[in-house]
C-alpha positions as CSV (number, residue, x, y, z in Angstrom):
1,X,-10.5,38.2,9.8
2,X,-10.3,37.1,6.1
3,X,-6.7,36.8,4.8
4,X,-5.8,39.7,2.6
5,X,-4.4,37.5,0.0
6,X,-7.7,35.6,-0.3
7,X,-9.6,38.9,-0.8
8,X,-7.2,40.3,-3.4
9,X,-7.4,37.1,-5.5
10,X,-11.2,36.9,-5.5
11,X,-12.8,37.4,-8.9
12,X,-14.8,40.5,-9.5
13,X,-18.3,40.1,-11.0
14,X,-19.8,43.5,-11.9
15,X,-23.4,43.7,-10.8
16,X,-23.7,47.3,-12.0
17,X,-21.4,48.2,-14.9
18,X,-22.5,51.9,-14.7
19,X,-21.4,52.2,-11.1
20,X,-18.0,53.6,-10.1
21,X,-15.9,53.8,-7.0
22,X,-14.5,57.2,-6.1
23,X,-11.6,57.2,-3.5
24,X,-11.9,60.5,-1.6
25,X,-9.1,61.5,0.7
26,X,-8.9,64.6,2.9
27,X,-5.3,65.7,3.3
28,X,-4.3,67.0,6.7
29,X,-1.6,69.4,5.5
30,X,-0.9,71.9,2.7
31,X,0.0,75.6,2.4
32,X,-3.1,77.7,1.7
33,X,-1.0,80.7,0.7
34,X,-3.5,83.5,1.3
35,X,-5.1,81.6,4.1
36,X,-3.6,82.7,7.4
37,X,-5.8,80.4,9.4
38,X,-4.2,77.3,7.9
39,X,-0.5,77.0,8.2
40,X,1.9,75.1,6.0
41,X,2.3,71.7,7.7
42,X,4.4,70.1,5.0
43,X,7.3,69.6,7.4
44,X,5.1,67.4,9.7
45,X,4.8,64.5,7.2
46,X,2.0,63.4,5.0
47,X,-1.1,61.7,6.4
48,X,-4.7,61.6,5.3
49,X,-7.3,62.8,7.8
50,X,-10.2,61.2,6.0
51,X,-10.4,58.1,3.7
52,X,-13.7,57.3,2.1
53,X,-14.9,55.3,-1.0
54,X,-18.0,56.7,-2.6
55,X,-19.8,54.2,-4.8
56,X,-22.2,55.9,-7.2
57,X,-24.5,54.8,-10.0
58,X,-25.7,57.7,-12.0
59,X,-28.3,55.6,-13.9
60,X,-30.1,54.7,-10.7
61,X,-29.3,57.8,-8.7
62,X,-27.8,55.8,-5.9
63,X,-24.8,56.6,-3.7
64,X,-23.2,54.8,-0.8
65,X,-20.1,55.8,1.3
66,X,-17.7,53.5,3.0
67,X,-15.3,55.1,5.5
68,X,-11.9,53.7,6.6
69,X,-10.8,54.8,10.1
70,X,-7.3,56.2,9.8
71,X,-6.0,53.9,12.6
72,X,-6.9,50.6,10.8
73,X,-4.0,48.3,11.0
74,X,-3.6,46.7,7.6
75,X,-1.3,44.8,5.4
76,X,0.8,46.7,2.8
77,X,2.0,45.3,-0.6
78,X,5.5,45.0,0.9
79,X,4.1,42.5,3.5
80,X,4.5,44.9,6.4
81,X,1.7,46.1,8.5
82,X,0.9,49.7,9.4
83,X,-2.0,52.2,9.9
84,X,-3.9,52.7,6.7
85,X,-3.3,56.4,6.6
86,X,0.4,55.7,6.2
87,X,-0.4,54.6,2.7
88,X,-1.4,58.1,1.7
89,X,1.0,60.0,-0.5
90,X,0.1,63.5,-1.6
91,X,-1.0,63.5,-5.3
92,X,-0.2,59.8,-5.6
93,X,-3.0,57.4,-4.7
94,X,-1.3,54.2,-6.0
95,X,-0.2,52.6,-2.7
96,X,-3.5,53.5,-0.9
97,X,-5.5,52.0,-3.8
98,X,-3.3,48.8,-3.6
99,X,-3.9,48.6,0.2
100,X,-7.7,49.0,-0.2
101,X,-7.7,46.2,-2.8
102,X,-5.3,43.9,-0.9
103,X,-7.2,44.1,2.4
104,X,-10.8,44.7,1.4
105,X,-11.1,43.7,-2.2
106,X,-12.2,47.3,-3.1
107,X,-11.0,48.6,-6.4
108,X,-10.9,52.3,-7.2
109,X,-12.1,53.9,-10.5
110,X,-11.4,57.6,-9.7
111,X,-9.4,59.5,-7.1
112,X,-10.3,62.8,-5.5
113,X,-7.9,64.5,-3.0
114,X,-9.2,67.5,-1.1
115,X,-6.9,69.4,1.2
116,X,-7.7,72.0,3.9
117,X,-7.8,74.8,1.3
118,X,-10.1,73.0,-1.0
119,X,-12.6,72.0,1.7
120,X,-12.9,75.6,3.0
121,X,-13.4,77.0,-0.5
122,X,-15.9,74.3,-1.5
123,X,-18.0,75.1,1.5
124,X,-17.7,78.8,0.9
125,X,-18.6,78.3,-2.8
126,X,-22.1,77.1,-1.7
127,X,-22.5,79.8,0.9
128,X,-21.8,77.6,3.9
129,X,-23.7,74.5,5.1
130,X,-26.4,74.5,7.7
131,X,-26.1,72.0,10.5
132,X,-28.9,71.5,13.2
133,X,-27.6,71.7,16.7
134,X,-29.8,70.9,19.7
135,X,-26.9,71.7,22.0
136,X,-24.0,74.1,21.8
137,X,-20.8,72.4,20.7
138,X,-17.1,72.8,20.7
139,X,-13.7,71.2,20.3
140,X,-11.3,72.2,23.0
141,X,-7.7,70.9,22.5
142,X,-6.1,69.1,25.4
143,X,-3.1,71.6,25.3
144,X,-5.3,74.4,26.7
145,X,-5.5,76.4,23.5
146,X,-8.7,78.2,22.5
147,X,-11.5,75.9,21.0
148,X,-10.9,74.9,17.4
149,X,-14.6,75.7,17.0
150,X,-17.4,76.9,19.2
151,X,-21.1,76.9,18.3
152,X,-23.0,78.8,21.1
153,X,-26.4,78.7,19.3
154,X,-28.9,75.9,19.0
155,X,-31.1,75.1,16.0
156,X,-29.8,75.4,12.4
157,X,-26.4,77.1,12.3
158,X,-24.7,78.0,9.0
159,X,-21.1,76.8,9.2
160,X,-18.6,78.8,7.0
161,X,-15.5,77.2,5.6
162,X,-13.4,77.7,8.7
163,X,-15.9,76.4,11.2
164,X,-17.0,73.5,8.9
165,X,-13.4,72.3,8.6
166,X,-12.9,72.3,12.3
167,X,-16.3,70.6,12.8
168,X,-15.7,67.7,10.5
169,X,-12.1,67.2,11.8
170,X,-13.1,67.3,15.5
171,X,-11.8,64.4,17.6
172,X,-12.5,66.1,21.0
173,X,-16.1,67.0,20.3
174,X,-18.1,68.3,23.3
175,X,-21.7,69.4,23.7
176,X,-23.3,71.5,26.5
177,X,-26.1,69.7,28.2
178,X,-28.3,71.5,29.2
179,X,-27.5,74.6,27.0
180,X,-26.1,77.5,29.1
181,X,-25.3,75.2,32.1
182,X,-21.5,75.2,31.5
183,X,-21.7,71.4,31.7
184,X,-19.8,70.0,28.7
185,X,-20.1,66.3,27.8
186,X,-17.4,64.7,25.6
187,X,-18.0,62.3,22.8
188,X,-16.1,59.2,23.9
189,X,-16.0,57.6,20.5
190,X,-13.2,59.9,19.1
191,X,-12.5,58.9,15.5
192,X,-15.8,56.9,15.1
193,X,-17.9,59.9,16.1
194,X,-15.9,62.1,13.8
195,X,-16.6,59.7,10.9
196,X,-20.4,59.9,11.6
197,X,-20.3,63.7,11.6
198,X,-18.3,63.7,8.4
199,X,-20.9,61.4,6.7
200,X,-23.8,63.5,8.0
201,X,-22.0,66.7,6.7
202,X,-21.5,65.0,3.3
203,X,-25.2,64.4,3.0
204,X,-26.0,68.0,3.8
205,X,-23.4,69.5,1.5
206,X,-24.5,67.2,-1.3
207,X,-28.1,68.4,-0.8
208,X,-27.1,72.0,-1.0
209,X,-24.9,71.5,-4.1
210,X,-27.7,69.6,-5.9
211,X,-30.4,72.1,-4.8
212,X,-28.4,75.2,-5.7
213,X,-25.1,74.4,-7.4
214,X,-26.4,72.7,-10.5
215,X,-28.8,75.5,-11.3
216,X,-27.1,78.7,-9.9
217,X,-24.4,79.8,-12.4
218,X,-22.5,81.7,-9.7
219,X,-22.4,78.7,-7.4
220,X,-21.5,76.3,-10.2
221,X,-18.7,78.7,-11.3
222,X,-17.3,78.9,-7.8
223,X,-17.3,75.1,-7.4
224,X,-15.5,74.7,-10.8
225,X,-12.9,77.3,-9.8
226,X,-12.4,75.7,-6.4
227,X,-12.0,72.3,-8.0
228,X,-9.5,73.5,-10.6
229,X,-7.3,75.3,-8.1
230,X,-7.4,73.1,-5.0
231,X,-8.8,69.6,-5.8
232,X,-6.5,66.9,-7.1
233,X,-8.2,64.2,-9.3
234,X,-7.0,61.4,-11.6
235,X,-6.5,62.5,-15.2
236,X,-9.7,60.8,-16.4
237,X,-11.9,62.7,-13.9
238,X,-12.1,66.0,-15.7
239,X,-14.3,69.0,-14.7
240,X,-16.5,68.2,-17.7
241,X,-16.9,64.5,-16.7
242,X,-17.7,65.6,-13.1
243,X,-20.4,68.0,-14.3
244,X,-21.8,65.3,-16.5
245,X,-21.9,62.9,-13.5
246,X,-23.5,65.6,-11.3
247,X,-26.1,66.3,-13.9
248,X,-26.9,62.6,-14.0
249,X,-27.5,62.7,-10.3
250,X,-29.8,65.7,-10.4
251,X,-32.7,63.5,-9.2
252,X,-30.6,62.0,-6.5
253,X,-31.9,62.3,-2.9
254,X,-29.0,63.0,-0.5
255,X,-31.1,61.8,2.4
256,X,-30.9,58.3,0.8
257,X,-27.1,58.1,1.0
258,X,-26.2,54.9,2.9
259,X,-23.1,55.3,5.0
260,X,-20.8,52.6,6.4
261,X,-17.4,52.3,8.1
262,X,-15.1,49.3,8.3
263,X,-15.8,47.6,11.6
264,X,-12.8,47.1,13.8
265,X,-11.6,46.2,17.3
266,X,-8.9,48.0,19.4
267,X,-5.5,46.5,19.6
268,X,-2.1,47.4,21.0
269,X,0.9,46.4,18.9
270,X,4.2,45.0,20.3
271,X,5.7,48.5,20.2
272,X,2.8,50.0,22.2
273,X,0.9,51.6,19.3
274,X,-2.8,51.7,19.6
275,X,-4.5,50.6,16.4
276,X,-7.8,49.2,15.1
277,X,-7.9,45.7,13.7
278,X,-10.4,45.3,10.8
279,X,-13.3,42.9,11.6
280,X,-14.8,42.1,8.2
281,X,-15.4,38.3,8.2
282,X,-19.0,38.6,9.5
283,X,-21.9,38.3,7.1
284,X,-22.9,42.0,7.5
285,X,-19.5,43.4,6.6
286,X,-19.2,40.9,3.7
287,X,-22.6,42.0,2.3
288,X,-21.5,45.6,2.5
289,X,-18.1,45.0,1.0
290,X,-19.8,43.0,-1.8
291,X,-21.5,46.3,-2.9
292,X,-18.2,48.2,-3.0
293,X,-16.5,45.4,-4.8
294,X,-19.1,45.6,-7.5
295,X,-20.4,42.1,-6.8
296,X,-23.8,43.3,-5.6
297,X,-26.1,46.2,-6.6
298,X,-26.3,49.4,-4.5
299,X,-30.0,48.7,-4.0
300,X,-29.2,45.4,-2.3
301,X,-26.9,46.9,0.3
302,X,-28.0,46.3,3.9
303,X,-27.8,48.7,6.7
304,X,-24.8,48.3,9.0
305,X,-24.5,46.3,12.2
306,X,-21.4,47.3,14.1
307,X,-20.3,44.5,16.4
308,X,-17.4,46.4,18.0
309,X,-18.4,50.0,18.9
310,X,-17.4,52.2,21.8
311,X,-20.1,52.4,24.4
312,X,-21.6,55.8,25.0
313,X,-21.6,56.8,28.7
314,X,-24.8,56.1,30.7
315,X,-27.4,58.9,30.3
316,X,-26.2,59.9,26.9
317,X,-27.9,57.3,24.6
318,X,-30.7,59.5,23.2
319,X,-30.6,61.0,19.8
320,X,-31.1,64.7,20.1
321,X,-29.6,66.9,17.4
322,X,-26.0,67.5,18.1
323,X,-26.0,64.8,20.9
324,X,-25.1,61.1,20.7
325,X,-26.7,59.4,17.8
326,X,-28.3,56.0,18.0
327,X,-28.5,53.8,15.0
328,X,-31.5,53.7,12.7
329,X,-32.8,50.2,12.1
330,X,-34.5,49.3,8.9
331,X,-35.4,46.2,6.9
332,X,-33.7,45.9,3.6
333,X,-35.4,44.2,0.7
334,X,-32.4,42.7,-1.1
335,X,-30.9,39.8,-2.9
336,X,-28.1,39.8,-0.3
337,X,-28.5,38.0,3.1
338,X,-31.0,39.8,5.2
339,X,-29.3,41.0,8.3
340,X,-30.9,42.8,11.3
341,X,-28.5,45.7,10.9
342,X,-27.9,49.3,11.6
343,X,-26.4,52.2,9.7
344,X,-23.1,53.7,10.9
345,X,-24.4,56.1,13.5
346,X,-21.8,56.0,16.3
347,X,-20.9,58.9,18.6
348,X,-22.2,62.5,18.6
349,X,-23.8,63.7,15.4
350,X,-26.9,65.5,14.2
351,X,-30.2,63.6,13.7
352,X,-30.2,63.0,10.0
353,X,-34.0,63.3,10.0
354,X,-33.7,67.0,10.9
355,X,-33.2,69.3,8.0
356,X,-32.5,73.0,7.7
357,X,-34.6,74.9,5.1
């Protein structure tokens, strides 16, 4: 891998001055007060369940998302190494921002922290989000407790706030193949499959917000209320600025969102911890990171080629909705090196080509 010190010292040449990086973290604890379904987990320590950087250019209506698996083993400013989600501190993004810059050369312009309560209310504010399922799906904890979520239907299913939260957090995702058979197949990719589902969900919720939230006063009001009460942002990212940014993206096509994750390989530390070592020295990852560093335009970003992915079990390599996703290849016309590459579609996720009207 590329030494972190070399990355941090690299000069930043802005290819798109109007573009900005938004660090979006999903907090895995927080007391929801009137929400009995989500308990106060503050005594269990602070960790981020989701770490993403959104790079957006409102002038060109382009958006790309880079996910950071929470088990990435990275260097901290102190010189020690730890999982990346250990850098998360509730309401204080400073160390996480430093870690992203130190290890990947990615600088952050704005910060958005969404906890359990915020996520549920944001989904509820838009009336739920429809996800296409070709197979029934569930997440059954290993401790024998009832499923965290269970979708018995096939086709487009509207997920409310509770079910959507469990769906995007699922690390023990299973689907029933064939439907009604009682034969449940597990997604073997764990965190990587979860990232793919989160990114697919992001596309779909963005589509609904843009289609309805920008023009329906009731939806817009609910989104603003949810933001004000439950979403933590940096001081410069006011509701007014977010609405201005959303208005600038009114012609944005959510289906065109390009999604990536930091490539990695499994590793066991000397104390027996299982972590992921970032693999970012290859041409494809460097071309992707160049976009998020501001050195290349969003339009020049290649699709992703993952060199180190978990292999899907034999017989489950098709791409039905709600079943294991295969990557979508495409040829990018760019000023960056042309790479025969694939987008981040690893694990079990809906087919992005299937939409719900």
